[in-house]
Rosetta silent file (secondary structure, phi, psi, omega in degrees, C-alpha in Angstrom):
SEQUENCE: MKKGLKIFLSVLAVIIVAVAGLLTYLYCIVSDPSEIIKYETTNPAITGKTLVSAHRSGSGIAPEETMVAFKNCIESESFNTDVYEFDLHITKDNVLVLLHDDTLDRTSDSVEVFGEEDVKPEDKTYEELRQLNMGAKFEDENGNMPYAHLKGDAVPDDLRIVRLEDVLDYLMANGDFDYIIEIKNGDELGKKAADELYKILEEKELLDDVIFGTFNGEVSEYVDENYPKLLRSSTIMEVLDFYVKANLGSEDFEADYVALQIPYKLACVNLGTAKVINYAHEHNLAVQYWTINEEEEIEYLVSLGADCIMSDYPDKVYDIVNK
SCORE:     score description
SCORE:     0.000 S_00000001
   1 L     0.000  -48.720  179.915   18.328   24.548  -27.488 S_00000001
   2 H   -64.878  -39.358  179.759   18.597   26.934  -24.539 S_00000001
   3 H   -63.719  -41.965  178.698   14.909   27.778  -24.782 S_00000001
   4 H   -63.127  -39.465  179.163   13.966   24.091  -24.734 S_00000001
   5 H   -65.523  -40.718  178.657   16.166   23.510  -21.699 S_00000001
   6 H   -62.267  -42.339  179.537   14.564   26.429  -19.868 S_00000001
   7 H   -63.148  -44.409  179.536   11.079   25.063  -20.555 S_00000001
   8 H   -59.966  -46.485 -178.807   12.136   21.612  -19.358 S_00000001
   9 H   -65.895  -34.692  178.269   13.628   22.995  -16.149 S_00000001
  10 H   -66.473  -43.973  178.567   10.537   25.123  -15.522 S_00000001
  11 H   -63.793  -42.228  179.416    8.232   22.123  -15.910 S_00000001
  12 H   -61.729  -41.677  179.703   10.504   20.042  -13.688 S_00000001
  13 H   -63.179  -40.932  178.866   10.464   22.758  -11.018 S_00000001
  14 H   -63.304  -42.304 -179.985    6.650   22.881  -11.097 S_00000001
  15 H   -63.557  -43.843 -179.258    6.475   19.087  -10.727 S_00000001
  16 H   -62.789  -43.559  179.373    8.916   19.131   -7.802 S_00000001
  17 H   -63.782  -41.235 -179.283    6.971   21.897   -6.051 S_00000001
  18 H   -65.442  -44.350  178.945    3.684   20.052   -6.627 S_00000001
  19 H   -64.141  -42.825  178.859    5.044   16.759   -5.304 S_00000001
  20 H   -62.130  -39.756  178.542    6.593   18.524   -2.306 S_00000001
  21 H   -65.246  -41.398  179.083    3.288   20.235   -1.625 S_00000001
  22 H   -64.619  -44.600 -179.866    1.369   16.971   -1.841 S_00000001
  23 H   -64.756  -38.909  177.279    3.802   15.189    0.481 S_00000001
  24 H   -63.476  -41.550  178.216    3.659   18.060    2.959 S_00000001
  25 H   -62.342  -47.343 -178.756   -0.131   17.907    2.883 S_00000001
  26 H   -62.727  -33.499 -178.121   -0.172   14.130    3.388 S_00000001
  27 H   -76.240  -33.656 -170.425    2.279   14.452    6.291 S_00000001
  28 H   -99.908    5.704  179.950    0.526   17.314    8.053 S_00000001
  29 L   -57.139  131.214  173.595   -3.107   16.174    7.872 S_00000001
  30 L  -124.433  123.916 -178.262   -4.852   16.626   11.205 S_00000001
  31 L   -96.301  153.362  175.234   -8.287   15.067   11.648 S_00000001
  32 L   -95.574  138.847  179.116  -11.037   16.206   13.964 S_00000001
  33 H   -54.941  -26.314 -179.907  -12.547   13.573   16.294 S_00000001
  34 H   -67.020  -14.369  179.392  -15.978   14.535   14.976 S_00000001
  35 H   -80.131  -12.937 -177.554  -14.973   12.946   11.657 S_00000001
  36 L   -73.672  134.066  179.876  -14.828    9.470   13.219 S_00000001
  37 L  -107.963  138.054  177.529  -17.729    7.183   12.284 S_00000001
  38 L   -89.016  128.029  179.200  -18.941    4.347   14.509 S_00000001
  39 L  -119.736  148.830  170.755  -19.323    0.993   12.744 S_00000001
  40 L   -70.209  139.130 -176.478  -20.718   -2.310   13.912 S_00000001
  41 L  -144.782  152.636  174.328  -17.864   -4.784   14.242 S_00000001
  42 L  -112.172    6.463 -177.620  -17.157   -8.403   15.153 S_00000001
  43 L   -82.867  116.573 -177.502  -13.432   -7.813   15.615 S_00000001
  44 L   -66.115  -15.994  178.277  -12.527   -8.383   19.299 S_00000001
  45 L   -81.409   -6.444  174.432   -9.540   -6.051   18.934 S_00000001
  46 L  -104.463  105.486 -172.199  -11.979   -3.153   18.373 S_00000001
  47 L  -109.834   -7.247 -174.969  -13.372   -2.429   21.824 S_00000001
  48 L    86.769   -0.144  177.664  -14.516    1.185   21.548 S_00000001
  49 L  -137.093  149.918  176.902  -11.648    2.215   23.820 S_00000001
  50 L   -77.256  118.725  179.865   -7.962    2.760   23.191 S_00000001
  51 E   -81.644  143.783 -179.521   -6.078   -0.205   24.648 S_00000001
  52 E   -92.217  121.870 -179.527   -2.758    0.399   26.412 S_00000001
  53 E  -119.168  131.963  175.944    0.076   -1.713   25.028 S_00000001
  54 E   -85.705  103.186 -178.959    3.537   -2.102   26.536 S_00000001
  55 E   -72.327  125.997 -173.540    5.845   -1.982   23.512 S_00000001
  56 L    53.188   33.588  179.428    8.743   -4.398   24.048 S_00000001
  57 L    68.762   20.613  177.886    7.166   -4.855   27.506 S_00000001
  58 L    92.140   55.287 -170.763    7.675   -1.165   28.341 S_00000001
  59 L   -69.034  -13.613  178.812   11.244   -0.578   27.201 S_00000001
  60 L   -79.970  -18.388 -174.346   11.277    3.064   28.287 S_00000001
  61 L  -121.317   -1.133  178.284   10.842    2.224   31.950 S_00000001
  62 L  -163.080  161.014  179.389   12.564   -1.174   32.313 S_00000001
  63 L   -57.946  121.364 -169.729   15.011   -3.429   30.391 S_00000001
  64 L   -60.721  139.675  172.970   13.087   -4.416   27.293 S_00000001
  65 L    57.486   34.637  172.889   11.610   -7.871   26.869 S_00000001
  66 L  -116.267  164.491  176.401   12.844   -9.133   30.242 S_00000001
  67 H   -65.076  -27.469  174.887   10.850  -10.499   33.152 S_00000001
  68 H   -58.176  -43.359 -178.718   11.861   -7.356   35.044 S_00000001
  69 H   -67.878  -43.511  179.325    9.886   -5.330   32.507 S_00000001
  70 H   -64.192  -42.018  178.300    6.829   -7.585   32.608 S_00000001
  71 H   -64.925  -34.844  178.055    6.837   -7.570   36.408 S_00000001
  72 H   -60.455  -40.447  178.320    7.160   -3.791   36.355 S_00000001
  73 H   -71.985  -46.500 -176.155    3.911   -3.576   34.382 S_00000001
  74 H   -64.981  -42.148 -173.253    2.042   -6.239   36.341 S_00000001
  75 H   -87.224   -4.834 -178.050    3.032   -4.984   39.775 S_00000001
  76 L   -64.097  138.615  175.096    2.540   -1.274   39.063 S_00000001
  77 L   -98.253   -2.395 -175.975   -0.024    0.490   41.238 S_00000001
  78 L  -108.662  -15.246  178.325   -0.135    3.538   38.950 S_00000001
  79 L  -151.998  157.297  176.310   -0.998    2.057   35.544 S_00000001
  80 L  -119.949  151.611  179.776   -2.501   -1.016   33.903 S_00000001
  81 L  -117.127  132.827  179.583   -1.546   -2.708   30.657 S_00000001
  82 L   -94.448  -37.390 -172.505   -4.096   -4.276   28.294 S_00000001
  83 E  -132.279  131.405  176.367   -1.847   -5.646   25.566 S_00000001
  84 E  -103.732  125.791  179.949    1.727   -6.928   25.738 S_00000001
  85 E  -111.051  130.229  176.810    3.846   -6.482   22.622 S_00000001
  86 E  -157.233  171.179 -171.409    7.115   -8.357   22.180 S_00000001
  87 E  -120.481  152.422 -176.526    9.407   -9.985   19.619 S_00000001
  88 E  -126.162  142.302  166.768   10.698  -13.512   19.119 S_00000001
  89 E  -126.483  154.842  176.904   13.823  -15.176   17.774 S_00000001
  90 E  -102.389  138.109 -177.631   14.493  -18.893   17.553 S_00000001
  91 L   -87.105  177.530  179.094   17.662  -20.284   19.118 S_00000001
  92 L   -59.686  -31.472  179.859   20.087  -22.896   17.837 S_00000001
  93 L  -104.879   27.640  170.176   18.130  -25.547   19.764 S_00000001
  94 L    65.900   35.484  173.705   14.703  -24.314   18.572 S_00000001
  95 L  -103.082  135.462  177.304   13.641  -22.362   21.661 S_00000001
  96 E   -86.277  121.113  179.563   11.669  -19.145   21.160 S_00000001
  97 E  -121.972  157.020 -178.130   13.234  -16.308   23.152 S_00000001
  98 E   -86.198  124.896  176.021   12.334  -12.651   23.469 S_00000001
  99 L  -168.353  137.595  179.304   14.588  -10.203   21.623 S_00000001
 100 L   -85.755  -52.829 -173.610   13.923   -7.302   19.290 S_00000001
 101 L   -73.752  165.260  175.758   17.202   -6.852   17.404 S_00000001
 102 L   -72.114  -27.309  178.327   18.829   -9.371   15.078 S_00000001
 103 L  -121.368  171.520 -175.055   21.869   -9.428   17.368 S_00000001
 104 L   -95.693    1.208 -171.009   22.391   -9.266   21.129 S_00000001
 105 L   -62.442  -46.782 -170.310   24.861   -6.363   21.133 S_00000001
 106 L   -67.688  -34.216 -170.543   22.576   -3.398   21.880 S_00000001
 107 L  -107.135  -14.211 -173.129   20.748   -4.770   24.899 S_00000001
 108 L  -129.099 -179.445  174.613   23.114   -7.250   26.567 S_00000001
 109 L   -95.177   34.041 -175.308   26.737   -7.912   27.561 S_00000001
 110 H   -57.931  -42.259 -177.857   27.006  -10.419   24.710 S_00000001
 111 H   -61.931  -41.834  179.349   30.283   -9.028   23.329 S_00000001
 112 H   -68.355  -43.804 -175.961   31.931   -9.356   26.739 S_00000001
 113 H   -71.573  -45.170 -174.771   30.519  -12.812   27.477 S_00000001
 114 H   -95.942  -11.002  177.228   31.057  -14.417   24.061 S_00000001
 115 L    73.657   21.328  178.532   34.113  -12.406   22.992 S_00000001
 116 L  -155.828  157.487  178.952   32.662  -11.388   19.633 S_00000001
 117 L   -91.661  163.902  171.512   30.232   -8.922   18.089 S_00000001
 118 L    61.086   33.711  173.850   26.982   -9.554   16.221 S_00000001
 119 L   -73.155  131.382  179.976   26.058  -12.820   17.911 S_00000001
 120 L  -104.194  153.247  179.104   22.539  -13.830   16.908 S_00000001
 121 H   -55.448  -35.364 -178.578   20.146  -15.950   18.982 S_00000001
 122 H   -71.351   -9.147  177.672   20.199  -18.664   16.329 S_00000001
 123 H   -82.586  -16.741 -172.443   23.985  -18.972   16.832 S_00000001
 124 L  -129.086  159.147  173.612   23.595  -20.145   20.448 S_00000001
 125 L   -80.657  165.867  178.071   21.540  -22.539   22.511 S_00000001
 126 H   -58.673  -44.033 -178.950   19.052  -21.285   25.062 S_00000001
 127 H   -64.836  -36.669  176.350   21.339  -22.294   27.940 S_00000001
 128 H   -64.482  -40.904 -179.465   24.269  -20.436   26.379 S_00000001
 129 H   -69.068  -23.759  179.899   22.143  -17.312   26.019 S_00000001
 130 L   -68.315   -8.955  176.264   21.114  -17.565   29.666 S_00000001
 131 L   -72.690  -18.176 -169.536   24.637  -16.434   30.590 S_00000001
 132 L   -82.442  153.346  169.641   23.812  -12.903   29.428 S_00000001
 133 L   -97.769  104.598 -176.100   22.666   -9.858   31.363 S_00000001
 134 L   -80.987    2.237  174.608   19.790   -8.560   29.229 S_00000001
 135 L  -110.352    8.769 -172.928   19.630   -5.365   31.280 S_00000001
 136 L   -60.336  -32.462 -175.495   23.306   -4.476   30.853 S_00000001
 137 L  -104.690    3.401 -177.990   22.658   -1.610   28.438 S_00000001
 138 L   -67.383  131.979  178.637   19.405   -0.304   29.893 S_00000001
 139 L  -126.868  125.574 -178.744   19.506    3.430   30.627 S_00000001
 140 L   -81.064 -179.771 -174.288   16.687    5.176   32.453 S_00000001
 141 L   -66.637  -15.373  178.180   15.376    8.674   31.729 S_00000001
 142 L   -97.453    5.832  178.274   17.916   10.168   34.147 S_00000001
 143 L    85.048    7.433  178.844   20.851    8.541   32.391 S_00000001
 144 L   -83.525  148.649  176.418   21.387    5.872   35.043 S_00000001
 145 L  -122.977   80.661 -168.519   22.341    2.287   34.139 S_00000001
 146 L   -69.780  -13.976 -175.626   21.232    0.392   37.238 S_00000001
 147 L  -114.304    1.179 -172.760   21.950   -3.136   35.966 S_00000001
 148 L   -64.366  -26.368 -175.107   25.234   -2.635   34.073 S_00000001
 149 L   -81.763   -9.385 -174.697   27.404   -3.874   36.949 S_00000001
 150 L   -80.054  126.387 -178.196   25.769   -7.309   37.181 S_00000001
 151 L  -133.811  149.720  171.372   27.922  -10.144   35.846 S_00000001
 152 H    54.560 -126.896 -177.078   27.810  -13.938   35.833 S_00000001
 153 H   -67.511  -17.417 -179.500   26.069  -15.478   38.828 S_00000001
 154 H   -76.111  -11.907  179.739   25.114  -12.016   40.095 S_00000001
 155 L   -76.269  120.689  179.034   22.629  -11.598   37.237 S_00000001
 156 L   -69.942  156.424 -177.924   19.133  -12.384   38.588 S_00000001
 157 H   -56.929  -35.664 -175.946   16.933  -14.785   36.644 S_00000001
 158 H   -78.960    3.700  170.582   14.492  -12.050   35.672 S_00000001
 159 H  -110.655    2.475  177.195   17.275  -10.192   33.818 S_00000001
 160 L   -89.534  162.791 -179.110   18.351  -13.220   31.790 S_00000001
 161 L   -58.855  144.012 -169.691   16.994  -13.984   28.340 S_00000001
 162 L  -121.848  142.654  177.055   13.479  -15.387   28.644 S_00000001
 163 E   -79.750  152.396  176.471   11.521  -18.098   26.825 S_00000001
 164 H   -56.851  -45.540 -176.831    8.120  -17.420   25.323 S_00000001
 165 H   -58.480  -39.590 -177.009    6.496  -20.091   27.498 S_00000001
 166 H   -69.048  -38.719  177.325    7.766  -18.501   30.699 S_00000001
 167 H   -64.171  -48.612 -178.681    6.464  -15.065   29.775 S_00000001
 168 H   -62.277  -42.039  179.202    3.045  -16.409   28.825 S_00000001
 169 H   -61.227  -42.499 -179.438    2.782  -18.512   31.980 S_00000001
 170 H   -64.823  -46.624 -177.429    3.620  -15.496   34.148 S_00000001
 171 H   -68.723  -40.674  179.361    1.167  -13.167   32.414 S_00000001
 172 H   -63.001  -30.757  179.533   -1.638  -15.745   32.315 S_00000001
 173 L   -76.293  -11.787 -174.699   -1.230  -16.250   36.060 S_00000001
 174 L  -119.904    8.532  177.693   -1.668  -12.527   36.639 S_00000001
 175 L   160.027 -179.523  179.284   -4.544  -11.500   34.405 S_00000001
 176 L  -111.487   99.976 -172.665   -6.441  -11.801   31.151 S_00000001
 177 L  -117.960  164.264  169.396   -4.373   -9.991   28.527 S_00000001
 178 E  -104.826  163.029 -173.934   -4.053   -9.695   24.775 S_00000001
 179 E  -136.817  140.613  169.050   -0.759  -10.087   22.953 S_00000001
 180 E  -116.462  114.155 -172.368    0.951   -8.672   19.887 S_00000001
 181 E  -123.466  124.853 -178.672    3.788  -11.036   18.979 S_00000001
 182 E  -111.800  132.408  172.356    6.260  -10.479   16.155 S_00000001
 183 E   -92.236  123.648 -176.877    8.585  -13.093   14.688 S_00000001
 184 L   -87.302  -29.885 -179.818   11.849  -11.446   13.683 S_00000001
 185 L   -66.886  149.781  174.688   13.452  -14.355   11.819 S_00000001
 186 L  -114.523 -179.466  175.357   12.877  -14.700    8.111 S_00000001
 187 H    53.169 -138.834 -173.570   13.020  -17.541    5.604 S_00000001
 188 H   -67.426  -35.271  177.769   13.269  -21.092    7.013 S_00000001
 189 H   -64.612  -39.572  178.260   14.124  -19.935   10.528 S_00000001
 190 H   -64.690  -38.380  178.414   11.047  -17.710   10.519 S_00000001
 191 H   -67.989  -39.523  177.406    8.856  -20.601    9.383 S_00000001
 192 H   -64.966  -39.488  177.092   10.305  -22.844   12.076 S_00000001
 193 H   -63.206  -37.966  178.222    9.639  -20.096   14.626 S_00000001
 194 H   -64.793  -38.970  176.680    6.038  -19.885   13.391 S_00000001
 195 H   -58.578  -47.664 -178.270    5.658  -23.656   13.889 S_00000001
 196 H   -66.020  -41.978 -179.411    6.858  -23.350   17.486 S_00000001
 197 H   -60.704  -48.460 -178.355    4.733  -20.277   18.177 S_00000001
 198 H   -61.285  -42.816 -178.942    1.543  -21.918   16.937 S_00000001
 199 H   -60.243  -44.352 -178.144    2.223  -25.084   18.942 S_00000001
 200 H   -68.035  -44.494 -179.024    2.733  -23.119   22.170 S_00000001
 201 H   -65.393  -37.148  178.995   -0.304  -20.862   21.667 S_00000001
 202 H   -66.988  -42.830  179.747   -2.517  -23.837   20.851 S_00000001
 203 H   -61.739  -36.720 -176.798   -1.347  -25.718   23.951 S_00000001
 204 L   -92.853    3.950  178.680   -2.070  -22.685   26.148 S_00000001
 205 L    55.856   46.885 -177.645   -5.392  -21.958   24.383 S_00000001
 206 L  -113.890    8.060 -175.563   -4.275  -18.431   23.506 S_00000001
 207 H   -56.871  -36.139 -177.907   -4.911  -18.374   19.755 S_00000001
 208 H   -78.649   -8.698 -175.798   -7.829  -15.965   20.131 S_00000001
 209 H  -104.729    0.552 -173.410   -5.785  -13.585   22.295 S_00000001
 210 E  -119.768  136.252  165.943   -2.805  -13.087   19.978 S_00000001
 211 E  -111.808  118.440 -176.919   -2.248  -11.007   16.870 S_00000001
 212 E   -90.739  145.561  177.472    0.845  -12.250   15.102 S_00000001
 213 E  -145.301  160.273  174.542    3.044  -10.060   12.931 S_00000001
 214 L  -162.662  151.103  173.821    6.256  -10.138   10.916 S_00000001
 215 L   -89.640    1.445 -177.639    8.071   -7.919    8.436 S_00000001
 216 L  -102.151  108.925 -174.846    8.964  -11.020    6.412 S_00000001
 217 H   -58.041  -36.118 -178.244    6.388  -11.647    3.696 S_00000001
 218 H   -67.096  -29.680  178.527    7.365  -15.277    3.223 S_00000001
 219 H   -74.566  -39.237  175.767    6.627  -15.986    6.899 S_00000001
 220 H   -60.015  -44.814  179.079    3.195  -14.316    6.634 S_00000001
 221 H   -62.455  -40.408  179.249    2.392  -16.443    3.588 S_00000001
 222 H   -62.755  -42.437  178.617    3.536  -19.557    5.431 S_00000001
 223 H   -65.252  -43.667  178.892    1.287  -18.746    8.391 S_00000001
 224 H   -58.226  -40.565 -176.362   -1.692  -18.073    6.112 S_00000001
 225 H   -75.557  -36.157 -170.944   -1.202  -21.425    4.395 S_00000001
 226 H  -106.369  -24.868 -175.474   -0.486  -23.557    7.448 S_00000001
 227 L  -135.341   65.155 -176.438   -2.089  -21.809   10.431 S_00000001
 228 L   -62.413  -18.040  178.298   -5.246  -19.985    9.319 S_00000001
 229 L   -78.256  -13.653 -178.913   -6.470  -19.834   12.931 S_00000001
 230 L   -83.260  110.717 -179.559   -3.530  -17.604   13.879 S_00000001
 231 L   -67.120  139.882 -179.103   -4.745  -14.020   13.620 S_00000001
 232 E  -135.679  164.543  176.342   -2.233  -11.709   12.018 S_00000001
 233 E   -95.035  174.848 -176.769   -1.541   -8.073   11.262 S_00000001
 234 L   -73.157  149.464  170.829   -0.915   -6.526    7.870 S_00000001
 235 L   -82.931  171.836  179.571    2.325   -6.808    5.936 S_00000001
 236 H   -59.352  -46.240 -178.773    4.072   -3.703    4.578 S_00000001
 237 H   -65.261  -34.240  177.813    2.629   -4.236    1.090 S_00000001
 238 H   -68.842  -34.081  175.541   -0.840   -4.746    2.553 S_00000001
 239 H   -64.106  -43.803  179.169   -0.543   -1.443    4.418 S_00000001
 240 H   -62.549  -44.018  177.905    0.329    0.335    1.169 S_00000001
 241 H   -61.599  -44.461  178.938   -2.602   -1.299   -0.610 S_00000001
 242 H   -59.929  -46.906 -175.022   -4.925   -0.369    2.255 S_00000001
 243 H   -61.999  -43.782  179.557   -3.749    3.254    2.312 S_00000001
 244 H   -62.562  -47.041 -177.285   -4.278    3.774   -1.405 S_00000001
 245 H   -69.743  -32.960  176.794   -7.753    2.220   -1.341 S_00000001
 246 H   -63.976  -41.799 -178.429   -8.736    4.102    1.820 S_00000001
 247 H   -75.471  -23.253  175.544   -7.878    7.416    0.213 S_00000001
 248 H   -87.930  -11.066 -175.917   -9.686    6.490   -2.983 S_00000001
 249 L    66.493   33.140 -174.917  -12.702    5.263   -1.020 S_00000001
 250 L   -64.914  136.814  174.877  -12.504    2.009   -2.956 S_00000001
 251 L   -88.509  -10.683 -178.615  -15.348   -0.462   -2.479 S_00000001
 252 L   -95.536   78.154 -178.545  -13.141   -3.246   -3.837 S_00000001
 253 L  -145.802  129.564  172.918  -11.251   -4.160   -0.674 S_00000001
 254 L  -139.121  150.075 -178.018  -10.839   -7.352    1.323 S_00000001
 255 L  -127.890  142.969  175.035   -8.249   -8.244    3.948 S_00000001
 256 L   -95.968    7.081 -178.134   -6.694  -11.518    5.111 S_00000001
 257 L  -122.115  168.588 -176.154   -5.574   -9.832    8.329 S_00000001
 258 L  -111.743  -10.811 -176.729   -7.394   -8.486   11.383 S_00000001
 259 E  -148.897  142.902  167.007   -5.309   -5.453   12.323 S_00000001
 260 E   -91.909  119.037  174.264   -3.261   -2.664   10.858 S_00000001
 261 E  -110.262  104.052 -165.919   -0.154   -2.272   12.999 S_00000001
 262 E  -138.185  156.608  171.934    1.278    0.988   11.771 S_00000001
 263 L   -77.426  165.970  175.190    3.286    4.037   12.827 S_00000001
 264 L   -65.384  -48.127  178.246    1.591    7.412   13.188 S_00000001
 265 E  -129.043  131.516 -178.419    3.703    8.810   10.371 S_00000001
 266 E  -121.138  113.325 -175.502    5.546    6.734    7.780 S_00000001
 267 L    54.785 -114.504 -178.077    8.096    8.598    5.648 S_00000001
 268 L  -101.457   10.998 -172.923    6.056   11.497    4.218 S_00000001
 269 E  -115.810  133.606  176.562    2.640   10.024    4.944 S_00000001
 270 E   -91.939  116.515  179.257    0.430   10.571    7.985 S_00000001
 271 L   -95.766   -1.921  179.960   -1.392    7.351    8.861 S_00000001
 272 L   -95.706   70.134 -177.459   -3.128    8.877   11.865 S_00000001
 273 L  -130.124  159.090  176.412   -6.229   10.196   10.141 S_00000001
 274 H   -62.200  -35.112 -179.487   -9.974    9.752   10.411 S_00000001
 275 H   -62.446  -42.293  178.709   -9.995    8.447    6.848 S_00000001
 276 H   -64.561  -49.316 -176.520   -7.610    5.619    7.768 S_00000001
 277 H   -66.933  -43.105  179.440   -9.452    4.684   10.962 S_00000001
 278 H   -62.006  -44.949 -177.862  -12.928    4.919    9.423 S_00000001
 279 H   -65.646  -37.353  177.797  -11.993    2.807    6.403 S_00000001
 280 H   -65.098  -49.281 -177.964  -10.372    0.204    8.661 S_00000001
 281 H   -65.830  -34.654  177.021  -13.356   -0.019   11.007 S_00000001
 282 H   -60.419  -31.424 -178.353  -15.760   -0.139    8.074 S_00000001
 283 L  -105.114   23.063  171.594  -13.881   -3.255    6.936 S_00000001
 284 L    65.205   32.303  179.643  -13.693   -4.799   10.426 S_00000001
 285 L  -112.127  133.758  174.213   -9.981   -4.039   10.928 S_00000001
 286 E   -79.545  151.007  178.050   -8.423   -2.792   14.163 S_00000001
 287 E  -117.403  113.794 -175.340   -5.934    0.078   13.997 S_00000001
 288 E  -121.338  120.217 -172.913   -2.968   -0.334   16.343 S_00000001
 289 E  -100.992  139.123  173.826   -0.245    2.329   16.359 S_00000001
 290 L  -133.649  162.252  -30.833    3.456    1.932   17.180 S_00000001
 291 L   -95.914  108.283 -169.306    5.730    3.282   18.715 S_00000001
 292 L  -100.382  106.680 -175.898    3.954    6.329   20.177 S_00000001
 293 L  -113.423  -19.293 -178.464    5.946    7.952   22.994 S_00000001
 294 L   -84.306  131.900 -175.287    5.165   11.671   22.704 S_00000001
 295 H   -59.572  -38.442  179.772    2.239   12.804   24.857 S_00000001
 296 H   -61.790  -41.503  179.872    0.859   15.120   22.158 S_00000001
 297 H   -70.684  -38.197  177.026    0.734   12.255   19.645 S_00000001
 298 H   -60.825  -47.618 -179.385   -0.810    9.887   22.199 S_00000001
 299 H   -59.675  -42.585 -179.054   -3.533   12.433   22.990 S_00000001
 300 H   -63.370  -47.898 -177.187   -4.279   12.973   19.307 S_00000001
 301 H   -69.339  -34.403  174.497   -4.577    9.267   18.470 S_00000001
 302 H   -63.598  -40.437 -179.129   -6.685    8.597   21.557 S_00000001
 303 H   -64.135  -26.804  178.685   -9.022   11.415   20.504 S_00000001
 304 L   -87.520   -4.792  178.895   -9.503    9.677   17.133 S_00000001
 305 L    81.682   33.087  173.130  -10.348    6.367   18.772 S_00000001
 306 L   -54.512  138.438 -175.343   -7.203    4.402   17.895 S_00000001
 307 L   -73.182  -29.140 -179.305   -7.854    0.820   18.966 S_00000001
 308 E  -156.944  141.479  173.760   -4.458    0.334   20.566 S_00000001
 309 E  -121.729  117.805  175.919   -1.359    2.407   21.227 S_00000001
 310 E   -91.059  125.691 -176.000    1.923    0.595   21.626 S_00000001
 311 E  -141.869  147.507  171.656    4.368    2.668   23.631 S_00000001
 312 L   -68.248  -15.016 -178.874    7.685    2.290   25.394 S_00000001
 313 L  -123.637   74.620 -179.356    5.909    4.230   28.143 S_00000001
 314 H   -60.676  -24.181  177.261    2.610    2.427   28.814 S_00000001
 315 H   -64.292  -38.548  177.343    2.254    4.520   31.963 S_00000001
 316 H   -64.567  -45.390 -178.543    1.947    7.673   29.822 S_00000001
 317 H   -62.998  -43.748 -179.689   -0.672    6.084   27.571 S_00000001
 318 H   -58.838  -45.323 -179.360   -2.646    4.836   30.564 S_00000001
 319 H   -61.719  -41.680 -177.354   -2.711    8.302   32.147 S_00000001
 320 H   -72.496  -42.165  178.597   -3.905    9.951   28.922 S_00000001
 321 H   -61.438  -35.854 -171.901   -6.527    7.285   28.143 S_00000001
 322 H  -102.952    0.603 -176.937   -7.938    7.503   31.647 S_00000001
 323 L   -76.456    0.000    0.000   -7.590   11.174   32.484 S_00000001
């Protein structure tokens, strides 16, 4: 009995060490730029250059997903932005507004204004949400909170919650940009948000300039079925399928999406490798990384020819891409 237990524990220890070794290897892979292969492509999101994307409109340098942040990018004399990334929620009266989190607590003075925690955009109308200071919790790199004191009528319009239409109108008036837009709502609210998004993009003739994404599989399926012209990024399960087939070198691969929008490292797996990028480009897929804020990681992914880097600090990405 004791001998059998010892054998079992020894085998288990070997398996654990082997798995740990494999995970460490997968996490620590570093590719050389010389491993990157150039493929012919028809995907407009693959330009041969790493595009600079302002993640949440540049949340590291301005209050995220506010007009202040968009103006900060547009008016900057030190950096340019190619792609604007932001998130959408639908309100109680079916208006699409920009917000990353499910609730308004982290970024605004919602608790103070509404007298309760965990208020969601779908709980309020657009006009009710316009009471909020969406820069109330913003803290710059020096620890300053320059907008926290603004209340009520003192809050400028460009720090109030913003509609999708207003953001698009402003950006379209100031340049020719691409967009990465994520719907945060799931289930029926997410489908309703997708209806509104498609209607607005079609009216503004922006369908070819947007890559849509969501973490909610049912919303992706709904978009595929109802709005095939709306380009989208991969779902979580599609990323897993892609990664396995890329590492196996599988010839049996097709995608219903146009871009992989992925982190550099996910759990124990490094997604920033030549194998990932080559396999994606071979199959006409763009590789867009989020949220890359460390200069060393930005430099590495740029050296591999990442198609887009989404960063809270688009100024850093711009400097590295163009240095």
